[in-house]
N, CA, C and O atoms as a Tripos MOL2 file, in Angstrom:
@<TRIPOS>MOLECULE
protein
  212   211    53     0     0
PROTEIN
NO_CHARGES

@<TRIPOS>ATOM
      1 N           0.8520   -1.1740    0.0000 N.3       1 MET1
      2 CA          0.0000    0.0000    0.0000 C.3       1 MET1
      3 C           0.8980    1.2380    0.0000 C.2       1 MET1
      4 O           1.6400    1.4460    0.9600 O.2       1 MET1
      5 N           0.8540    2.0420   -1.0210 N.am      2 PRO2
      6 CA          1.7140    3.2330   -1.0710 C.3       2 PRO2
      7 C           1.2000    4.3260   -0.1350 C.2       2 PRO2
      8 O          -0.0050    4.4940    0.0550 O.2       2 PRO2
      9 N           2.1340    5.0490    0.4320 N.am      3 PHE3
     10 CA          1.7940    6.1490    1.3280 C.3       3 PHE3
     11 C           2.0690    7.4720    0.6300 C.2       3 PHE3
     12 O           3.0660    7.6180   -0.0770 O.2       3 PHE3
     13 N           1.1820    8.4280    0.8340 N.am      4 ALA4
     14 CA          1.2780    9.7110    0.1230 C.3       4 ALA4
     15 C           2.3220   10.6380    0.7250 C.2       4 ALA4
     16 O           2.9210   11.4410    0.0100 O.2       4 ALA4
     17 N           2.5470   10.5390    2.0220 N.am      5 TYR5
     18 CA          3.4660   11.4550    2.7090 C.3       5 TYR5
     19 C           4.6200   10.6770    3.3100 C.2       5 TYR5
     20 O           4.4590    9.5010    3.6370 O.2       5 TYR5
     21 N           5.7910   11.3060    3.4670 N.am      6 PRO6
     22 CA          6.9770   10.5920    3.9720 C.3       6 PRO6
     23 C           6.7740    9.9570    5.3540 C.2       6 PRO6
     24 O           7.2140    8.8290    5.5780 O.2       6 PRO6
     25 N           6.1240   10.6540    6.2710 N.am      7 ASN7
     26 CA          5.9640   10.1240    7.6340 C.3       7 ASN7
     27 C           4.7090    9.2860    7.8090 C.2       7 ASN7
     28 O           4.4580    8.7630    8.8950 O.2       7 ASN7
     29 N           3.9280    9.1560    6.7630 N.am      8 GLN8
     30 CA          2.6540    8.4400    6.8810 C.3       8 GLN8
     31 C           2.8640    6.9680    7.2360 C.2       8 GLN8
     32 O           2.1020    6.4090    8.0250 O.2       8 GLN8
     33 N           3.8720    6.3490    6.6720 N.am      9 GLU9
     34 CA          4.1460    4.9390    6.9790 C.3       9 GLU9
     35 C           4.5460    4.7800    8.4400 C.2       9 GLU9
     36 O           4.1060    3.8450    9.1100 O.2       9 GLU9
     37 N           5.3820    5.6940    8.9360 N.am     10 ILE10
     38 CA          5.8060    5.6440   10.3410 C.3      10 ILE10
     39 C           4.6110    5.8580   11.2570 C.2      10 ILE10
     40 O           4.4510    5.1470   12.2480 O.2      10 ILE10
     41 N           3.7690    6.8410   10.9280 N.am     11 ASN11
     42 CA          2.5900    7.1070   11.7500 C.3      11 ASN11
     43 C           1.6330    5.9290   11.7340 C.2      11 ASN11
     44 O           1.0210    5.6170   12.7550 O.2      11 ASN11
     45 N           1.4960    5.2720   10.5960 N.am     12 PHE12
     46 CA          0.6360    4.1000   10.4890 C.3      12 PHE12
     47 C           1.1740    2.9730   11.3780 C.2      12 PHE12
     48 O           0.4160    2.3040   12.0800 O.2      12 PHE12
     49 N           2.4890    2.7770   11.3340 N.am     13 ALA13
     50 CA          3.1080    1.7360   12.1660 C.3      13 ALA13
     51 C           2.9210    2.0530   13.6530 C.2      13 ALA13
     52 O           2.6490    1.1590   14.4550 O.2      13 ALA13
     53 N           3.0690    3.3260   14.0120 N.am     14 ARG14
     54 CA          2.8660    3.7290   15.4190 C.3      14 ARG14
     55 C           1.4240    3.4920   15.8480 C.2      14 ARG14
     56 O           1.1670    3.0370   16.9620 O.2      14 ARG14
     57 N           0.4890    3.8030   14.9600 N.am     15 LEU15
     58 CA         -0.9280    3.5860   15.2660 C.3      15 LEU15
     59 C          -1.2020    2.0990   15.4910 C.2      15 LEU15
     60 O          -1.8920    1.7290   16.4410 O.2      15 LEU15
     61 N          -0.6640    1.2560   14.6240 N.am     16 LEU16
     62 CA         -0.8540   -0.1870   14.7930 C.3      16 LEU16
     63 C          -0.2770   -0.6650   16.1230 C.2      16 LEU16
     64 O          -0.9110   -1.4390   16.8400 O.2      16 LEU16
     65 N           0.9260   -0.2000   16.4450 N.am     17 LYS17
     66 CA          1.5610   -0.5960   17.7130 C.3      17 LYS17
     67 C           0.7110   -0.1320   18.8900 C.2      17 LYS17
     68 O           0.5120   -0.8830   19.8450 O.2      17 LYS17
     69 N           0.2120    1.0920   18.8270 N.am     18 TYR18
     70 CA         -0.6270    1.6250   19.8980 C.3      18 TYR18
     71 C          -1.8820    0.7630   20.0850 C.2      18 TYR18
     72 O          -2.2490    0.4220   21.2100 O.2      18 TYR18
     73 N          -2.5350    0.4160   18.9650 N.am     19 LEU19
     74 CA         -3.7580   -0.3870   19.0540 C.3      19 LEU19
     75 C          -3.4840   -1.7760   19.6130 C.2      19 LEU19
     76 O          -4.2680   -2.3010   20.4040 O.2      19 LEU19
     77 N          -2.3730   -2.3670   19.2020 N.am     20 ILE20
     78 CA         -2.0030   -3.6910   19.7210 C.3      20 ILE20
     79 C          -1.7120   -3.6130   21.2180 C.2      20 ILE20
     80 O          -2.1440   -4.4760   21.9830 O.2      20 ILE20
     81 N          -0.9770   -2.5750   21.6380 N.am     21 ASP21
     82 CA         -0.6740   -2.3990   23.0620 C.3      21 ASP21
     83 C          -1.9490   -2.1940   23.8760 C.2      21 ASP21
     84 O          -2.0800   -2.7300   24.9760 O.2      21 ASP21
     85 N          -2.8820   -1.4220   23.3370 N.am     22 GLU22
     86 CA         -4.1600   -1.1900   24.0260 C.3      22 GLU22
     87 C          -4.9260   -2.4960   24.1890 C.2      22 GLU22
     88 O          -5.4870   -2.7610   25.2510 O.2      22 GLU22
     89 N          -4.9500   -3.3110   23.1380 N.am     23 GLN23
     90 CA         -5.6360   -4.6060   23.2070 C.3      23 GLN23
     91 C          -5.0020   -5.4770   24.2850 C.2      23 GLN23
     92 O          -5.7030   -6.1470   25.0430 O.2      23 GLN23
     93 N          -3.6680   -5.4650   24.3470 N.am     24 ARG24
     94 CA         -2.9570   -6.2790   25.3460 C.3      24 ARG24
     95 C          -3.3060   -5.8070   26.7550 C.2      24 ARG24
     96 O          -3.5430   -6.6280   27.6420 O.2      24 ARG24
     97 N          -3.3390   -4.4850   26.9690 N.am     25 LEU25
     98 CA         -3.6820   -3.9540   28.2850 C.3      25 LEU25
     99 C          -5.1030   -4.3210   28.6840 C.2      25 LEU25
    100 O          -5.3570   -4.6980   29.8280 O.2      25 LEU25
    101 N          -6.0320   -4.2080   27.7320 N.am     26 GLU26
    102 CA         -7.4190   -4.5660   28.0240 C.3      26 GLU26
    103 C          -7.5280   -6.0410   28.4020 C.2      26 GLU26
    104 O          -8.2600   -6.3990   29.3250 O.2      26 GLU26
    105 N          -6.8040   -6.8840   27.6920 N.am     27 LYS27
    106 CA         -6.8340   -8.3240   27.9910 C.3      27 LYS27
    107 C          -6.2770   -8.5870   29.3910 C.2      27 LYS27
    108 O          -6.8490   -9.3670   30.1530 O.2      27 LYS27
    109 N          -5.1570   -7.9320   29.7260 N.am     28 GLU28
    110 CA         -4.5650   -8.1060   31.0540 C.3      28 GLU28
    111 C          -5.5170   -7.6240   32.1470 C.2      28 GLU28
    112 O          -5.6280   -8.2550   33.1980 O.2      28 GLU28
    113 N          -6.2030   -6.5070   31.8990 N.am     29 GLN29
    114 CA         -7.1530   -5.9980   32.8850 C.3      29 GLN29
    115 C          -8.3180   -6.9520   33.0650 C.2      29 GLN29
    116 O          -8.7770   -7.1680   34.1870 O.2      29 GLN29
    117 N          -8.8040   -7.5300   31.9630 N.am     30 ARG30
    118 CA         -9.8970   -8.5120   32.0640 C.3      30 ARG30
    119 C          -9.4470   -9.7350   32.8540 C.2      30 ARG30
    120 O         -10.1990  -10.2620   33.6740 O.2      30 ARG30
    121 N          -8.2090  -10.1880   32.6040 N.am     31 GLU31
    122 CA         -7.7030  -11.3570   33.3280 C.3      31 GLU31
    123 C          -7.5650  -11.0500   34.8100 C.2      31 GLU31
    124 O          -7.9120  -11.8810   35.6500 O.2      31 GLU31
    125 N          -7.0590   -9.8610   35.1420 N.am     32 LYS32
    126 CA         -6.9240   -9.4830   36.5530 C.3      32 LYS32
    127 C          -8.2850   -9.4000   37.2140 C.2      32 LYS32
    128 O          -8.4510   -9.8310   38.3550 O.2      32 LYS32
    129 N          -9.2620   -8.8500   36.5050 N.am     33 MET33
    130 CA        -10.5920   -8.7410   37.0640 C.3      33 MET33
    131 C         -11.1550  -10.1340   37.3160 C.2      33 MET33
    132 O         -11.7840  -10.3730   38.3470 O.2      33 MET33
    133 N         -10.9340  -11.0430   36.3920 N.am     34 SER34
    134 CA        -11.4280  -12.4040   36.5750 C.3      34 SER34
    135 C         -10.7860  -13.0540   37.7910 C.2      34 SER34
    136 O         -11.4560  -13.7550   38.5500 O.2      34 SER34
    137 N          -9.5010  -12.8270   37.9790 N.am     35 ILE35
    138 CA         -8.8000  -13.3880   39.1460 C.3      35 ILE35
    139 C          -9.3590  -12.7740   40.4250 C.2      35 ILE35
    140 O          -9.5710  -13.4770   41.4130 O.2      35 ILE35
    141 N          -9.6000  -11.4560   40.4080 N.am     36 ASN36
    142 CA        -10.1650  -10.8000   41.5860 C.3      36 ASN36
    143 C         -11.5650  -11.3210   41.8910 C.2      36 ASN36
    144 O         -11.9120  -11.5250   43.0540 O.2      36 ASN36
    145 N         -12.3640  -11.5360   40.8570 N.am     37 GLN37
    146 CA        -13.7080  -12.0860   41.0740 C.3      37 GLN37
    147 C         -13.6130  -13.5010   41.6420 C.2      37 GLN37
    148 O         -14.3710  -13.8680   42.5400 O.2      37 GLN37
    149 N         -12.6860  -14.2860   41.1190 N.am     38 TYR38
    150 CA        -12.4940  -15.6500   41.6220 C.3      38 TYR38
    151 C         -12.0770  -15.6150   43.0860 C.2      38 TYR38
    152 O         -12.5970  -16.3820   43.8970 O.2      38 TYR38
    153 N         -11.1480  -14.7370   43.4290 N.am     39 ASN39
    154 CA        -10.6900  -14.6230   44.8200 C.3      39 ASN39
    155 C         -11.8350  -14.2000   45.7370 C.2      39 ASN39
    156 O         -11.9590  -14.7070   46.8520 O.2      39 ASN39
    157 N         -12.6700  -13.2700   45.2680 N.am     40 PHE40
    158 CA        -13.8080  -12.8120   46.0670 C.3      40 PHE40
    159 C         -14.7540  -13.9750   46.3590 C.2      40 PHE40
    160 O         -15.1810  -14.1660   47.4980 O.2      40 PHE40
    161 N         -15.0780  -14.7470   45.3270 N.am     41 VAL41
    162 CA        -15.9890  -15.8840   45.5030 C.3      41 VAL41
    163 C         -15.3630  -16.9220   46.4270 C.2      41 VAL41
    164 O         -16.0590  -17.5040   47.2600 O.2      41 VAL41
    165 N         -14.0740  -17.1600   46.2950 N.am     42 THR42
    166 CA        -13.3850  -18.1260   47.1570 C.3      42 THR42
    167 C         -13.4580  -17.6960   48.6150 C.2      42 THR42
    168 O         -13.7660  -18.5060   49.4900 O.2      42 THR42
    169 N         -13.1770  -16.4320   48.8770 N.am     43 VAL43
    170 CA        -13.2350  -15.9170   50.2490 C.3      43 VAL43
    171 C         -14.6600  -16.0030   50.7900 C.2      43 VAL43
    172 O         -14.8700  -16.3600   51.9500 O.2      43 VAL43
    173 N         -15.6240  -15.6770   49.9540 N.am     44 LEU44
    174 CA        -17.0270  -15.7400   50.3680 C.3      44 LEU44
    175 C         -17.4150  -17.1740   50.7350 C.2      44 LEU44
    176 O         -18.0610  -17.4060   51.7570 O.2      44 LEU44
    177 N         -17.0180  -18.1240   49.9010 N.am     45 LEU45
    178 CA        -17.3440  -19.5270   50.1810 C.3      45 LEU45
    179 C         -16.6450  -20.0280   51.4490 C.2      45 LEU45
    180 O         -17.2430  -20.7450   52.2510 O.2      45 LEU45
    181 N         -15.3970  -19.6520   51.6210 N.am     46 LEU46
    182 CA        -14.6810  -20.0710   52.8440 C.3      46 LEU46
    183 C         -15.3410  -19.4820   54.0870 C.2      46 LEU46
    184 O         -15.4230  -20.1430   55.1230 O.2      46 LEU46
    185 N         -15.8020  -18.2610   53.9850 N.am     47 ASP47
    186 CA        -16.5050  -17.6290   55.1000 C.3      47 ASP47
    187 C         -17.8040  -18.3790   55.4080 C.2      47 ASP47
    188 O         -18.1340  -18.6070   56.5720 O.2      47 ASP47
    189 N         -18.5380  -18.7600   54.3580 N.am     48 MET48
    190 CA        -19.7850  -19.5030   54.5640 C.3      48 MET48
    191 C         -19.5090  -20.8580   55.2050 C.2      48 MET48
    192 O         -20.2630  -21.3030   56.0710 O.2      48 MET48
    193 N         -18.4300  -21.5120   54.7830 N.am     49 ILE49
    194 CA        -18.0700  -22.8200   55.3610 C.3      49 ILE49
    195 C         -17.7410  -22.6630   56.8400 C.2      49 ILE49
    196 O         -18.1550  -23.4790   57.6630 O.2      49 ILE49
    197 N         -16.9890  -21.6030   57.1800 N.am     50 ASP50
    198 CA        -16.6410  -21.3440   58.5790 C.3      50 ASP50
    199 C         -17.8950  -21.1390   59.4250 C.2      50 ASP50
    200 O         -17.9590  -21.6040   60.5630 O.2      50 ASP50
    201 N         -18.8740  -20.4570   58.8840 N.am     51 ARG51
    202 CA        -20.1040  -20.1840   59.6350 C.3      51 ARG51
    203 C         -20.9160  -21.4680   59.8510 C.2      51 ARG51
    204 O         -21.6150  -21.6050   60.8550 O.2      51 ARG51
    205 N         -20.8150  -22.4070   58.9000 N.am     52 LEU52
    206 CA        -21.5650  -23.6610   59.0250 C.3      52 LEU52
    207 C         -20.9480  -24.5950   60.0410 C.2      52 LEU52
    208 O         -21.6460  -25.4320   60.6120 O.2      52 LEU52
    209 N         -19.6620  -24.4720   60.2760 N.am     53 GLU53
    210 CA        -18.9780  -25.4090   61.2020 C.3      53 GLU53
    211 C         -19.1990  -25.0600   62.6450 C.2      53 GLU53
    212 O         -18.6930  -25.7480   63.5310 O.2      53 GLU53
@<TRIPOS>BOND
     1     1     2 1
     2     2     3 1
     3     3     4 2
     4     3     5 am
     5     5     6 1
     6     6     7 1
     7     7     8 2
     8     7     9 am
     9     9    10 1
    10    10    11 1
    11    11    12 2
    12    11    13 am
    13    13    14 1
    14    14    15 1
    15    15    16 2
    16    15    17 am
    17    17    18 1
    18    18    19 1
    19    19    20 2
    20    19    21 am
    21    21    22 1
    22    22    23 1
    23    23    24 2
    24    23    25 am
    25    25    26 1
    26    26    27 1
    27    27    28 2
    28    27    29 am
    29    29    30 1
    30    30    31 1
    31    31    32 2
    32    31    33 am
    33    33    34 1
    34    34    35 1
    35    35    36 2
    36    35    37 am
    37    37    38 1
    38    38    39 1
    39    39    40 2
    40    39    41 am
    41    41    42 1
    42    42    43 1
    43    43    44 2
    44    43    45 am
    45    45    46 1
    46    46    47 1
    47    47    48 2
    48    47    49 am
    49    49    50 1
    50    50    51 1
    51    51    52 2
    52    51    53 am
    53    53    54 1
    54    54    55 1
    55    55    56 2
    56    55    57 am
    57    57    58 1
    58    58    59 1
    59    59    60 2
    60    59    61 am
    61    61    62 1
    62    62    63 1
    63    63    64 2
    64    63    65 am
    65    65    66 1
    66    66    67 1
    67    67    68 2
    68    67    69 am
    69    69    70 1
    70    70    71 1
    71    71    72 2
    72    71    73 am
    73    73    74 1
    74    74    75 1
    75    75    76 2
    76    75    77 am
    77    77    78 1
    78    78    79 1
    79    79    80 2
    80    79    81 am
    81    81    82 1
    82    82    83 1
    83    83    84 2
    84    83    85 am
    85    85    86 1
    86    86    87 1
    87    87    88 2
    88    87    89 am
    89    89    90 1
    90    90    91 1
    91    91    92 2
    92    91    93 am
    93    93    94 1
    94    94    95 1
    95    95    96 2
    96    95    97 am
    97    97    98 1
    98    98    99 1
    99    99   100 2
   100    99   101 am
   101   101   102 1
   102   102   103 1
   103   103   104 2
   104   103   105 am
   105   105   106 1
   106   106   107 1
   107   107   108 2
   108   107   109 am
   109   109   110 1
   110   110   111 1
   111   111   112 2
   112   111   113 am
   113   113   114 1
   114   114   115 1
   115   115   116 2
   116   115   117 am
   117   117   118 1
   118   118   119 1
   119   119   120 2
   120   119   121 am
   121   121   122 1
   122   122   123 1
   123   123   124 2
   124   123   125 am
   125   125   126 1
   126   126   127 1
   127   127   128 2
   128   127   129 am
   129   129   130 1
   130   130   131 1
   131   131   132 2
   132   131   133 am
   133   133   134 1
   134   134   135 1
   135   135   136 2
   136   135   137 am
   137   137   138 1
   138   138   139 1
   139   139   140 2
   140   139   141 am
   141   141   142 1
   142   142   143 1
   143   143   144 2
   144   143   145 am
   145   145   146 1
   146   146   147 1
   147   147   148 2
   148   147   149 am
   149   149   150 1
   150   150   151 1
   151   151   152 2
   152   151   153 am
   153   153   154 1
   154   154   155 1
   155   155   156 2
   156   155   157 am
   157   157   158 1
   158   158   159 1
   159   159   160 2
   160   159   161 am
   161   161   162 1
   162   162   163 1
   163   163   164 2
   164   163   165 am
   165   165   166 1
   166   166   167 1
   167   167   168 2
   168   167   169 am
   169   169   170 1
   170   170   171 1
   171   171   172 2
   172   171   173 am
   173   173   174 1
   174   174   175 1
   175   175   176 2
   176   175   177 am
   177   177   178 1
   178   178   179 1
   179   179   180 2
   180   179   181 am
   181   181   182 1
   182   182   183 1
   183   183   184 2
   184   183   185 am
   185   185   186 1
   186   186   187 1
   187   187   188 2
   188   187   189 am
   189   189   190 1
   190   190   191 1
   191   191   192 2
   192   191   193 am
   193   193   194 1
   194   194   195 1
   195   195   196 2
   196   195   197 am
   197   197   198 1
   198   198   199 1
   199   199   200 2
   200   199   201 am
   201   201   202 1
   202   202   203 1
   203   203   204 2
   204   203   205 am
   205   205   206 1
   206   206   207 1
   207   207   208 2
   208   207   209 am
   209   209   210 1
   210   210   211 1
   211   211   212 2
@<TRIPOS>SUBSTRUCTURE
     1 MET1         2 RESIDUE 1 A MET
     2 PRO2         6 RESIDUE 1 A PRO
     3 PHE3        10 RESIDUE 1 A PHE
     4 ALA4        14 RESIDUE 1 A ALA
     5 TYR5        18 RESIDUE 1 A TYR
     6 PRO6        22 RESIDUE 1 A PRO
     7 ASN7        26 RESIDUE 1 A ASN
     8 GLN8        30 RESIDUE 1 A GLN
     9 GLU9        34 RESIDUE 1 A GLU
    10 ILE10       38 RESIDUE 1 A ILE
    11 ASN11       42 RESIDUE 1 A ASN
    12 PHE12       46 RESIDUE 1 A PHE
    13 ALA13       50 RESIDUE 1 A ALA
    14 ARG14       54 RESIDUE 1 A ARG
    15 LEU15       58 RESIDUE 1 A LEU
    16 LEU16       62 RESIDUE 1 A LEU
    17 LYS17       66 RESIDUE 1 A LYS
    18 TYR18       70 RESIDUE 1 A TYR
    19 LEU19       74 RESIDUE 1 A LEU
    20 ILE20       78 RESIDUE 1 A ILE
    21 ASP21       82 RESIDUE 1 A ASP
    22 GLU22       86 RESIDUE 1 A GLU
    23 GLN23       90 RESIDUE 1 A GLN
    24 ARG24       94 RESIDUE 1 A ARG
    25 LEU25       98 RESIDUE 1 A LEU
    26 GLU26      102 RESIDUE 1 A GLU
    27 LYS27      106 RESIDUE 1 A LYS
    28 GLU28      110 RESIDUE 1 A GLU
    29 GLN29      114 RESIDUE 1 A GLN
    30 ARG30      118 RESIDUE 1 A ARG
    31 GLU31      122 RESIDUE 1 A GLU
    32 LYS32      126 RESIDUE 1 A LYS
    33 MET33      130 RESIDUE 1 A MET
    34 SER34      134 RESIDUE 1 A SER
    35 ILE35      138 RESIDUE 1 A ILE
    36 ASN36      142 RESIDUE 1 A ASN
    37 GLN37      146 RESIDUE 1 A GLN
    38 TYR38      150 RESIDUE 1 A TYR
    39 ASN39      154 RESIDUE 1 A ASN
    40 PHE40      158 RESIDUE 1 A PHE
    41 VAL41      162 RESIDUE 1 A VAL
    42 THR42      166 RESIDUE 1 A THR
    43 VAL43      170 RESIDUE 1 A VAL
    44 LEU44      174 RESIDUE 1 A LEU
    45 LEU45      178 RESIDUE 1 A LEU
    46 LEU46      182 RESIDUE 1 A LEU
    47 ASP47      186 RESIDUE 1 A ASP
    48 MET48      190 RESIDUE 1 A MET
    49 ILE49      194 RESIDUE 1 A ILE
    50 ASP50      198 RESIDUE 1 A ASP
    51 ARG51      202 RESIDUE 1 A ARG
    52 LEU52      206 RESIDUE 1 A LEU
    53 GLU53      210 RESIDUE 1 A GLU
């Protein structure tokens, strides 16, 4: 794909890198949230078990 301006290719590459980095951050945040939700449920269940004993 030809670029019309000298820096257009560099800017396009930077944009792609930025979008990829953003996707990676979003994925990491989703994974952390899932781990936090799992930990919350685990603590809640352990608390319920303690109350039953």
